[in-house]
Backbone as a ProteinNet text record, in pm:
[ID]
protein_1_A
[PRIMARY]
MIVNYTESGWEIITQRSHGLLAAQICAHWNKADQGRYWVETIVATAEHDDVYNEFENQDLINAQGGPVNFKMTEFKKEYAFRLIQMAETKGAWIALMVSRHIQFVHGKDPKALTFINDLKKREKIWMKILSVSPSEISSAYRLLEFCDAFSLLICQHAIQPEQRKMDISTGPDRVVYSMWEKSAQVMEVDPWPFEIDKFKLSYESRTITQLSFKDVSEFRKIVFETPAVLQELIIKRG
[TERTIARY]
2017	2125.5	2077.3	2144.9	2114.3	2214.3	2162.4	2247.9	2230.7	2340.3	2340.4	2430.7	2379.7	2463.7	2541.1	2673.1	2758.9	2850.1	2925	3019.5	3127.5	3154	3260.2	3208.9	3076.7	3019.2	2908.6	2882.9	2779.2	2830.7	2761.9	2791.6	2698.3	2757.4	2682.2	2690	2574.8	2567.3	2484.7	2541.9	2470.5	2355.4	2256.7	2143.1	2187.6	2288.9	2334.1	2409.2	2480.8	2545.7	2440.4	2337.3	2225.2	2156.9	2139.3	2077.1	2160.4	2291.1	2379.3	2373.8	2364.3	2348.8	2217.7	2109.7	1981.8	1993.9	2069	2088.1	2168.4	2265.3	2340.6	2247.3	2157	2059.5	1972.8	1925.3	1839.3	1911.3	2038.2	2114	2130.7	2111.9	2126.8	1994.2	1886.6	1755.4	1753.8	1672.1	1662.1	1637.1	1721.4	1710.8	1576.5	1521.1	1392.6	1279.4	1298.7	1193.8	1223.5	1327.7	1359.9	1264.9	1200.6	1103.8	1168.7	1085.2	1135.4	1203.5	1283.4	1354.2	1435.6	1507	1578	1690.6	1770.2	1879.5	1821.9	1713.3	1651	1599.5	1551.1	1503.9	1618.8	1733.8	1850.9	1895.8	1897.7	1938.7	1842.3	1713	1614	1630.9	1662.4	1684.6	1805.9	1909.6	2030.1	2005.5	1916.3	1902.5	1774.3	1697.9	1566.9	1574.9	1689.3	1705.5	1811.1	1846.3	1958.2	1931.9	1807.5	1778.2	1836.6	1853.1	1899.7	2052.3	2113	2258.1	2314.9	2383	2437.5	2543.3	2595.5	2698.5	2640.6	2508.8	2446.1	2329.4	2245.7	2124.3	2156.2	2059.4	2081.4	2019.7	1925.6	1857.4	1925.8	2050.7	2133.4	2151.5	2127.9	2143.2	2016.8	1991.7	1872.5	1903.3	1804.9	1820.3	1929.8	1960	2065.7	2202.6	2208	2335.6	2375.9	2288.8	2320.2	2272.8	2326.9	2286.2	2143	2072.3	1932	1922.8	1864.7	1841.8	1728.9	1730.5	1632.7	1488.7	1466.3	1331.3	1274.8	1363.2	1320	1288.5	1310.9	1287.6	1141.7	1094.2	957	954.5	834.7	818.2	853.2	935.1	967.6	949.8	862.2	826.1	947.2	1036	1151.1	1241.9	1255.3	1335.8	1268.6	1137.7	1064.5	1063.5	1046.7	1047.2	1182.8	1288.7	1423	1449.2	1403.8	1424.3	1350.2	1223.3	1145.6	1196.1	1245.6	1300.7	1426.9	1513.3	1632.9	1596.1	1495.8	1453.2	1394.9	1308.6	1242	1339.9	1441.7	1539.4	1631.7	1630.4	1707.1	1622.4	1493.2	1407.7	1272.2	1170.6	1033.3	1017.4	1088.3	1074.9	1129	1242.3	1301	1208.1	1147.8	1051.9	933.7	886.4	775.2	812.7	931.3	975	992	1051.7	1073.3	940.1	848.9	715.6	647.1	653.3	591.8	658.7	789.1	857.9	815.6	802	754.5	615.7	530.2	395.7	400.1	490.4	503.3	548.9	646.6	704.4	615.3	556	484.8	335.1	281.3	141.2	41.1	78.4	-13.5	11	104	137.5	48.5	-37.2	-125.5	-48.1	74.1	152.8	196.7	193.6	238.5	123.6	-1.1	-117.7	-122.8	-107	-113.5	-2.9	115.9	229.5	207.1	157.6	134.4	22.8	-81.5	-187.6	-133.5	-44.1	19.2	105.9	176.8	257.9	172.5	57.5	-30.5	-76.3	-98	-135.3	-18.3	100.6	218.5	256.3	220.1	248.5	182.5	64.7	-5	76.1	145.6	230.5	349.3	413.5	530.2	490.2	373.2	326.3	298	245.6	216.6	345.5	448	578	631.9	616.7	677.2	583	453.2	352.3	355.9	347.8	349.6	218.1	184.1	59	81.5	-24.3	-11.4	41.2	-0.8	44.4	194.2	245.2	388.4	468.7	419.5	487.1	483.8	367.6	354	446.3	457.5	545.1	690.5	732.7	871.2	897.5	798.8	822.4	829.1	751.2	760	900.4	967	1105.1	1194.5	1177.5	1256.9	1234.7	1109.7	1078.5	1138.5	1135.8	1197.2	1347.3	1414.5	1559.2	1589.2	1504.3	1518.2	1504.9	1402.7	1380.2	1495.6	1544	1655.5	1779.7	1808.2	1924.5	1912.6	1793.5	1775.1	1794.8	1745.9	1766.7	1915.3	1989.9	2134	2201.8	2172	2239.9	2205.2	2085.8	2045.6	2084.6	2153.9	2191.3	2067.2	1961.1	1832.8	1812.8	1913.2	1900.9	1889.1	1796.1	1772.8	1886.6	1920.8	2027.5	1978.7	2072.2	2044.9	1965.9	1995.5	1936.3	1784	1729.1	1584.3	1542	1439.8	1392.9	1318.7	1330.2	1251.7	1213.6	1098.2	1053.3	1132.3	1165.5	1229	1120.1	1040.4	931.2	862.4	761.1	693.5	760.2	797.9	864.9	768.4	817.4	731.7	629.2	656.9	565.6	467	465.9	378.1	411.4	529.2	578	651.5	629.5	701	831.4	943.6	1075.5	1127.7	1195.7	1251.5	1403.2	1465.3	1610.4	1649.3	1772	1827.6	1979.9	2046.1	2192.3	2244.2	2308.2	2363	2487.9	2573.5	2695.2	2735.4	2844.2	2885.6	2901.1	2825	2829.7	2789.1	2713.7	2658.6	2509.2	2428	2283	2219.4	2115.2	2043.4	1903.6	1851.8	1720.7	1636.9	1507.7	1414.8	1275.3	1204.2	1251.9	1359	1430.1	1546.6	1506.4	1518.5	1473.6	1585.6	1710	1824.2	1878.5	1959.1	2008.5	2112.7	2203	2307.8	2287.5	2350.2	2322.8	2392.6	2485.9	2563	2628.1	2625.5	2692.2	2730.1	2821.3	2872.1	2808.3	2777.1	2729	2825.2	2822.1	2907.7	2845.4	2880.3	2840.6	2945	2943.8	3042.6	2976.8	3050.3	3002.8	3115.9	3077.4	3173.5	3136.4	3232.2	3204.9	3268.3	3185.8	3228.6	3221.9	3335	3340.9	3276.6	3276.2	3213.4	3062.3	2999.1	2856.8	2763.3	2810.2	2724.9	2806.9	2735.4	2800.2	2734	2814.8	2761	2669.4	2695.8	2609.1	2628.9	2550.3	2555	2690.5	2749	2878.5	2985.5	2986.8	3084.7	3059	2931.8	2898.9	2938.3	2902.2	2932	3082.6	3159.9	3305	3363	3314.6	3366.8	3328.2	3203.3	3161.3	3248.5	3269.3	3346.4	3490.8	3546.7	3687.2	3706.3	3598.1	3608.8	3620	3726.9	3742	3629.1	3583.6	3479.9	3541.7	3463.5	3504.9	3411.9	3469.5	3390	3335.8	3204.9	3138.8	3095.3	3127.1	3095.6	3016.9	2930.4	2855.3	2818	2784.4	2749.3	2600.4	2533.9	2395.1	2393.3	2328.7	2328.6	2190.2	2171.4	2043.6	2018.7	1897.1	1863	1824.9
-2465.3	-2368.6	-2234.8	-2130.9	-1996.2	-1963.1	-1921.3	-1895.8	-1751.2	-1677.5	-1538.9	-1529	-1466.3	-1445.2	-1315.7	-1323.4	-1206.5	-1190.9	-1080.3	-1056.5	-1163.3	-1225.2	-1326.8	-1467.9	-1485.4	-1617.9	-1645.3	-1772.8	-1812.1	-1802.9	-1724.3	-1725	-1827.7	-1926	-2035.2	-2022.1	-2022.1	-2024.1	-2147	-2236.4	-2359.3	-2330.1	-2418.8	-2403	-2405.8	-2485.8	-2494.6	-2369.8	-2306.2	-2180.1	-2072.4	-2069.9	-1977.8	-2005.9	-2134.5	-2170.8	-2128.1	-2141.9	-2100.2	-1949.6	-1874.6	-1729.2	-1695.1	-1766.1	-1743.9	-1771.3	-1874.8	-1907.5	-1800.3	-1741.4	-1631.1	-1515.3	-1485.2	-1378.2	-1413.2	-1535.2	-1582.1	-1572.8	-1610	-1613.9	-1476.9	-1369.6	-1233.6	-1173.6	-1251	-1199.2	-1153.9	-1054.8	-1001	-1112	-1120.6	-1228.3	-1229.9	-1114.2	-1106.6	-1168.5	-1180.5	-1232.3	-1372.7	-1433.6	-1570.4	-1666.8	-1752.8	-1845.7	-1970.1	-2063.1	-2192.3	-2266	-2364.5	-2444.4	-2354.9	-2259.9	-2159.8	-2220.6	-2306.2	-2370	-2450.1	-2521.7	-2601.1	-2512.5	-2393.6	-2301.3	-2255.7	-2226.8	-2187.2	-2301.8	-2423	-2540.4	-2561.8	-2551.6	-2569	-2463.5	-2340.8	-2233.7	-2263.5	-2318	-2352.7	-2467.8	-2559.4	-2683.3	-2692.3	-2583.2	-2592.7	-2627.1	-2604.5	-2636.1	-2743.4	-2818.3	-2911.6	-3027.1	-3052	-3164.1	-3144.4	-3018.5	-2994.2	-2987.9	-3102.9	-3114.8	-3109.1	-3000.2	-2980.3	-3083.9	-3154.2	-3253.6	-3394.8	-3408	-3540	-3545.3	-3442.7	-3446.8	-3442	-3485.8	-3498.4	-3385.1	-3310.5	-3206.5	-3071.7	-3063.5	-2945.4	-2856.7	-2910.7	-2830.3	-2841.5	-2736.6	-2735.5	-2791.8	-2784.8	-2842.9	-2774.3	-2648.5	-2575	-2596.5	-2673.5	-2703.5	-2604.9	-2509.9	-2413	-2460.4	-2403.9	-2443.8	-2401.9	-2484.6	-2461.1	-2381	-2262	-2180.1	-2241.5	-2219.2	-2280.9	-2246.9	-2130.7	-2091.2	-2177.6	-2249.7	-2334.2	-2476	-2507.8	-2643.6	-2660.9	-2785	-2817.7	-2913.6	-2934.9	-3029.5	-3170.6	-3236.9	-3376.9	-3451.5	-3548.7	-3619	-3682.1	-3740.3	-3808.1	-3710.1	-3588.7	-3486.9	-3441.5	-3414.6	-3368.5	-3476.8	-3600.6	-3711.2	-3722.3	-3710.9	-3719.7	-3605.9	-3486.1	-3369.6	-3384.4	-3424.9	-3436.6	-3554.1	-3657	-3770.1	-3729.3	-3651	-3602	-3510.7	-3426.9	-3335.1	-3410.8	-3508.7	-3581.5	-3660.9	-3717.4	-3794	-3705.6	-3575.5	-3482.4	-3431.4	-3408.8	-3362.6	-3317.9	-3327.1	-3294.6	-3148.3	-3058.5	-2915.4	-2883.3	-2942.5	-2920.7	-2977.5	-3092.8	-3150.3	-3056.5	-2994.1	-2899.6	-2779.5	-2725	-2609.3	-2645.7	-2759.3	-2801.5	-2833.8	-2894.6	-2922.7	-2793.4	-2690.6	-2562.5	-2500.9	-2521.5	-2464.4	-2534.8	-2665	-2738.7	-2689.8	-2667.1	-2616.9	-2475.9	-2393.4	-2256	-2252.1	-2334.8	-2333.3	-2404	-2517.9	-2603.1	-2612.4	-2526.4	-2537	-2524.6	-2457	-2438.6	-2537.2	-2627.9	-2725.4	-2849	-2878.6	-2996.6	-3125.8	-3134.2	-3256.9	-3277.8	-3170.2	-3179.4	-3199.4	-3196.5	-3194.7	-3315.2	-3434.3	-3555.5	-3556.8	-3519.8	-3519.1	-3417.5	-3299.4	-3194.8	-3234.1	-3297.6	-3345.4	-3445.6	-3530.1	-3625.8	-3554	-3449.5	-3372.3	-3310.6	-3257	-3193.2	-3293.3	-3417.1	-3520.9	-3553.4	-3558.8	-3591.1	-3476.7	-3354.5	-3240.5	-3257	-3317.4	-3337.4	-3426.2	-3522.8	-3611.4	-3533.6	-3455.4	-3377.7	-3272.4	-3211	-3111.7	-3175.5	-3295.8	-3366.5	-3399.9	-3438	-3469.3	-3348.1	-3230.1	-3107.5	-3024.2	-3057.9	-2978.8	-2832.2	-2811	-2675.2	-2647.4	-2519.8	-2478	-2442.8	-2443.7	-2402.1	-2259.7	-2169	-2029.8	-2018.6	-2100.2	-2098.8	-2146.2	-2247.9	-2300.4	-2197.1	-2135.4	-2036.4	-1917.9	-1872.3	-1759.2	-1794.6	-1912.8	-1955.4	-1971.2	-2025.7	-2040.6	-1906.4	-1808.3	-1675.7	-1617.9	-1649.3	-1605.5	-1677.4	-1807.6	-1883.2	-1826.5	-1800.7	-1749.9	-1611.1	-1528.4	-1395.5	-1408.6	-1494.7	-1512.6	-1573.5	-1663.2	-1723.1	-1615.6	-1531.3	-1425.2	-1325.3	-1288.8	-1194.5	-1253.1	-1378.5	-1444.7	-1452	-1483.3	-1492.5	-1357.6	-1250.2	-1117.4	-1085.9	-1122.4	-1098.1	-1183.2	-1313.5	-1405.9	-1380	-1326.8	-1298.1	-1157.3	-1082.8	-943.9	-862.5	-883.3	-819.9	-686.7	-640.4	-514.6	-398.8	-308.5	-195.6	-93.4	-30.3	70.6	204.1	294.8	432.8	442.6	351.3	351	343.6	282.4	266.2	153.5	179	79.8	-33.5	-153.4	-266.1	-352.2	-415.6	-502.6	-633	-679.8	-811.2	-916.8	-910.1	-1002.9	-962.4	-1037.7	-1017.9	-1105.5	-1047.2	-1121	-1197.7	-1264	-1342.3	-1257.5	-1128.5	-1035.3	-972.6	-1022.2	-974.5	-832.7	-785	-655.5	-673.9	-582.9	-587.8	-510.1	-575.5	-513.6	-472	-357.7	-304.8	-296.4	-289.9	-278.1	-189.7	-138.4	-62.1	-65.3	-41.4	-43.1	95.6	107.9	235.2	271	172.5	186.9	47.5	36.3	-93.7	-195.5	-304.3	-413.5	-371.8	-263.2	-220.9	-198.6	-270.8	-261.9	-224.6	-143.8	-102.3	-162.2	-187.7	-250.8	-166.1	-155.3	-80.6	-142.1	-160.2	-143.6	-247.5	-227.1	-309.3	-425.1	-550.4	-664.4	-743.7	-696.2	-776	-731.8	-817.8	-795.1	-684.5	-680.4	-578.4	-485.8	-368	-263.3	-284.2	-377.9	-396.4	-534	-605.4	-736.1	-770.9	-866.7	-908.3	-1041.3	-1053.1	-1177.5	-1222	-1351.4	-1401.6	-1525.2	-1545.8	-1666.7	-1692.4	-1812.2	-1849.4	-1861.1	-1820.1	-1833.1	-1887.7	-1941.8	-1991.1	-1933.5	-1881.7	-1825.9	-1914.8	-1961.4	-2054.2	-1982.6	-1976.3	-1903.8	-1981.4	-2114.7	-2196.3	-2178.5	-2152	-2117.2	-2235.3	-2341.3	-2458.7	-2585.1	-2693.5	-2818	-2934.2	-3033.1	-3144.4	-3234.2	-3243.3	-3324.5	-3282.4	-3342.5	-3307.6	-3342	-3450.4	-3491.5	-3386.1	-3330.3	-3225.8	-3102.2	-3063.6	-2946.1	-2967.4	-3081.8	-3110.2	-3108.3	-3165.1	-3169.3	-3028.1	-2942.4	-2805.9	-2727	-2743.6	-2675.4	-2718.9	-2848.3	-2901.6	-2852.1	-2836.3	-2795.7	-2644.4	-2567.8	-2421.7	-2372.4	-2300	-2250.9	-2155.4	-2168.2	-2077.9	-1943.5	-1838.7	-1703.9	-1657.5	-1607.6	-1560.2	-1420.3	-1407	-1278	-1227	-1101.9	-1048.1	-916.6	-892.3	-766.8	-732.8	-607.8	-555.9	-523.2	-564.9	-528	-437.6	-321.1	-227.4	-166	-106.1	-43.2	76.7	85.3	193.6	320.6
-1186	-1181.8	-1234.2	-1192.5	-1239.5	-1349.7	-1464.7	-1580.6	-1623.6	-1625	-1672.9	-1795.1	-1902.3	-2019.9	-2002.3	-2009.3	-1991.6	-2112.4	-2115.1	-2225	-2229.6	-2115.8	-2108.7	-2134.1	-2142.3	-2162.9	-2062.2	-2035.3	-1940.4	-1797.6	-1716.2	-1573.3	-1508.2	-1442.9	-1381.4	-1229.3	-1164.8	-1018.9	-981	-906.8	-872.8	-777.9	-779	-688.9	-543.2	-513.3	-374.1	-330.9	-422.3	-387.8	-362.7	-446.2	-425.3	-291	-258.2	-131.5	-12.5	-23.7	84.8	104.3	-4.8	5.2	76	42.3	110	259.5	295.9	437.5	509.9	441.1	501.2	535.3	443.6	467.5	588.1	591	700.3	834.4	838.1	963.3	1026.5	948.5	1001.1	1048	1042.4	1079.8	1226	1255.7	1390.6	1492.6	1595.3	1693.6	1764.8	1788.5	1859.2	1777.3	1646.8	1559	1508	1562.5	1522.1	1593.3	1517.4	1574.9	1631.4	1671	1717.8	1602.8	1638.5	1538.5	1445.5	1506.3	1427.1	1344.2	1405.6	1331	1214.6	1238.4	1133.3	1019.3	1055.1	951.3	862.1	923.9	845.2	754.1	810.6	731.7	615.1	640.8	534	426.5	466.9	370.3	283.1	343.1	267.1	170.3	208.1	132.6	49.5	41.2	-22.9	-171.1	-235.1	-377.6	-401.9	-300.2	-313.5	-408.8	-443.3	-530.8	-670	-711	-847	-848.7	-874	-869.9	-1011.3	-1040.4	-1174.3	-1211.1	-1112.3	-1140.9	-1148	-1132.4	-1138.9	-1237	-1239.6	-1321.5	-1470.3	-1548.6	-1692.4	-1775.1	-1717.8	-1795.1	-1776.2	-1820.3	-1796	-1918.4	-2037.1	-2157.8	-2242.3	-2323.4	-2407.8	-2546.8	-2634.3	-2768.1	-2848.9	-2817.1	-2886.9	-2823.8	-2716.7	-2652.4	-2545.3	-2514.2	-2409.5	-2272.8	-2166.1	-2031.2	-2000.5	-1924.6	-1891.4	-1761.7	-1770.6	-1652.5	-1569	-1438.6	-1350	-1388.4	-1447.7	-1486.2	-1598.2	-1668.4	-1779.2	-1735.4	-1608.9	-1560.4	-1519	-1521.6	-1486.4	-1368.1	-1314.8	-1204.8	-1250.6	-1171.6	-1195.6	-1064.3	-1066.8	-944.1	-877.5	-959.3	-899.4	-826.2	-878.2	-811.8	-681.9	-690.1	-571.9	-464.1	-504	-407.7	-339.3	-417.4	-360.7	-263.9	-299.2	-213.5	-80.9	-85	38.4	121.5	57.1	130.7	206.8	141.7	208.9	324.4	304.4	409.4	528	501.1	608.6	692.5	628.7	704.7	787.2	761.1	844.4	959.9	936.8	1045.2	995.3	1082.4	1044.3	1007.3	1078.9	1048.8	909.4	876.6	744.4	637	665.2	571.3	549.3	656.5	644.4	557.6	580.2	502.3	354.8	328	189.3	122.8	198.2	146.1	103.2	187.5	152	29.1	16	-99.5	-228.6	-223.8	-341.4	-380.9	-281.5	-309.1	-367	-315.1	-363.6	-509.5	-542.3	-677.6	-778.7	-739.1	-835.8	-809.4	-723.5	-684.5	-797.7	-906.8	-1019.4	-1133.9	-1114.2	-1218.4	-1202.1	-1300	-1288.5	-1265.3	-1318	-1302	-1157.4	-1076.6	-937.8	-839.7	-889.3	-801.3	-707.6	-760.6	-677.8	-574.2	-615.5	-523.3	-411.9	-446.3	-347.2	-250.4	-300.5	-210.9	-110.4	-154.8	-63.9	39	-4.7	89	198.8	162.6	260.3	366	326.9	422.6	516	458.9	539.4	633	595.1	681.7	819	823.1	949.8	1044.2	987.5	1068.2	1123.1	1038.3	1082	1184.9	1167.1	1262.8	1399.2	1397.8	1523	1596.6	1522.8	1584.6	1659.4	1599.9	1652.7	1738.9	1737.3	1809.5	1765.5	1634.8	1579.7	1509.2	1499.8	1437.2	1290.5	1209.6	1069.4	1055.4	1144.3	1134.2	1161.8	1253	1283.3	1163.3	1097.9	978.9	866.7	847.3	740.1	760.7	884.8	914.9	885.3	928.5	904.4	755.4	682.2	539.4	468.4	514.2	452.4	466.1	577.5	592.9	492	479.3	381	241.3	207.1	73.2	51.8	156.1	147	117.5	192.2	173.3	36.8	-8	-140.5	-248.5	-235.1	-334.1	-335.7	-218.5	-207.8	-274.3	-244.7	-304.4	-456	-506.6	-651.8	-720	-658.3	-715.6	-727.5	-626.1	-626.9	-733.7	-733.9	-825.1	-971.6	-997.5	-1135.2	-1180.2	-1092.5	-1122.2	-1160.3	-1084.2	-1116.2	-1044.6	-971.8	-898.7	-997.6	-972.1	-1061.8	-1053.2	-1165.5	-1164.3	-1107.9	-1087.7	-1047.6	-917.8	-826.4	-692.6	-694.7	-798.4	-802.5	-709.1	-629.7	-534.4	-605.2	-547.2	-595.3	-475.8	-483.8	-375.9	-377.5	-257.8	-244.3	-236.1	-129.2	-105.2	23.8	60.5	188.4	293.6	405.9	511.2	599	703.3	792.4	866	880.2	946.1	848	724.2	616.3	571.5	607.6	561.8	429.6	335.4	207.7	223	195.2	208.8	71.5	68.9	-55.3	-46.9	-163.4	-169.1	-285.7	-279.1	-390.2	-378.3	-489.5	-492.4	-457.1	-341.8	-297.3	-375.9	-396.6	-476.8	-522.6	-594.5	-646.4	-533.3	-542.7	-445.5	-304.7	-293.7	-164.3	-183.9	-108.4	-122.6	10.1	2.6	122.2	121.8	241.9	259.6	353.5	322.2	407.3	395	508.1	646.2	678.8	786.1	818.6	910.7	865.7	946.3	1013.8	1000.3	1042.9	1179.1	1239.7	1375.2	1381.3	1284.3	1283.8	1164.7	1170.4	1071	937.1	931.7	809.9	814.2	702.6	699	554.9	543.7	412.8	372.7	244.4	186	76.5	47.5	-60.5	-124.4	-249.1	-320.8	-428.9	-485.7	-586.8	-724	-825.2	-962.9	-1050.1	-1164.3	-1262.3	-1398.5	-1471.8	-1604.1	-1709.9	-1803	-1907.4	-2041.9	-2110.3	-2237.5	-2351.4	-2342.4	-2446.4	-2439.2	-2552.8	-2551.9	-2574	-2639	-2659.6	-2635.6	-2607.4	-2566.8	-2639.5	-2673.5	-2752.7	-2671.1	-2540.8	-2454.4	-2309.3	-2221.3	-2078.6	-2018.2	-2061.1	-2006	-2030.2	-2152.2	-2183.2	-2097.5	-2086.7	-2005.7	-1860.2	-1804.5	-1665.1	-1640.2	-1731.9	-1716.8	-1714.4	-1804.9	-1812	-1687.2	-1641.7	-1519.5	-1402.3	-1390.5	-1278.7	-1281.6	-1400.8	-1413.3	-1409.3	-1416.5	-1413.7	-1270.1	-1236.7	-1098.5	-1060.5	-938.5	-888.2	-850.4	-865.1	-825.8	-714	-606.4	-493.1	-521.7	-513.8	-531.7	-393.7	-361.7	-231.4	-244	-148.6	-146.4	-3.6	16.4	149	152.7	258.8	282.9	404.8	392.7	505.9	523.8	639.8	672	580.8	527.8	439	514.6
[MASK]
++++++++++++++++++++++++++++++++++++++++++++++++++++++++++++++++++++++++++++++++++++++++++++++++++++++++++++++++++++++++++++++++++++++++++++++++++++++++++++++++++++++++++++++++++++++++++++++++++++++++++++++++++++++++++++++++++++++++++++++

């Protein structure tokens, strides 16, 4: 989960809400540049973080009783196995995208080395099923990673003030895209990679006033009972 400390308490954004926001970004990509297995790419973008379920997992609070931000989590084989298993049973392309994401996030973690080596072997099977090349997979994953990075910047309120530009990420065309806040909840992007000149994005957040929790059960109950608030913003051509 994404955790932001605010004046009102902990703002919680679930990994799946962040993933859905990333998929919204992906769905607006320029039609001329959409690759094969386009629907599957959008689905993979939406589900790339689905393994981390705030209503099921146990590692949700730290030793001080506060919620654990996603940056504080480490590689866990059982989580990665569950994620790739869910992806593979949906389709080989989604498995390929999720496999690349696991490698991107945990590639430098020694604890993930054996698992990642196994993924690389299994990728050959999925590629054979789909008759796709490594370059095609890499290009599609760069799009997923771009949308993931864009969504995280939004969800973490990491946009720079005073219209200062900041890089989002490198897109599938290896171009570095930048963004800045034009006005409240209106952001501009340059160069422009999307099909239409302006579109709306949304995601849900929950703000919890209680700052610490006695155990995961208490935290999970409060999160579940806290109404979600819809956050909306506009993305337009810079």
